C-alpha angles and dihedrals in degrees: 000000000000091000089055091052092048090048091050092048092050090049091049091051092047090051092047092050090049091052091048090050089048091050090049091048094049091048092051092048090050094048091047088064093056136066088247096073097097090052092056103029094096093047092051092048089051091051090050090050094050093048092047094051096043100055109176092002100134094191094056090044090050092051094048091047091051090050090049092049090051092048092050091048090052091050091049090049087056089056100261120145103216092190086075090072087084093051133067135194115222128183116215116183121255133323138186135207091292088074089076085078089056091056097261121143133199124256132173117205128197117194128195139162091268103039155336123253130184144184123201134181150102095297120098120268094261092054091047088050091054092046092052092047091052091049091052101038095093092047097065091216121169114241120199101168135027121193131189108203147168117225141185135170115234115179097319093324119114105211113205123189131177117247133218086265092055115081116228091239091051091052091050089051089055093049091047090050089053093053087087101082098220091051091050089051091048092052091047090050091054093047100039091096092062109125 
């Protein structure tokens, strides 16, 4: 009976360590996609070192997990969506209607200084544009950019391509806007609900 309890305790510790390692890994991946990474890189490395040295040391694991939880809470309080660490935004050239057969769908994206709005669906880009305009007309929002895109999810990657309706220069403006990591994450957070 005692052997079973010891085995169960060892299994519980192993699982807890694994989940702390996973939490540490997910936090590192998320931070690597922000401009904050350099600020936290040393702290993350130190947590990895402490976990690696203290194998099966439940007190060290508990302390590291508490520090990670506090770090993640602080990031959320700053407005970061840590669930985006498992997702990635990828730009892939231009596509046409034939991309429907590859599983791509249409989306129109309006971007302004105070938000990003989108409309997706089976309709063509111009119809989606009009639908989005109608939805926003009573809001009096300022729009700086309009994009007509194809999208598809591929294992956590949101693939975005320009369409025939999207000018090459407009698509380059979108890509350049997304070079700033927090902007890229903001766009991804607004589009993560795409089906």
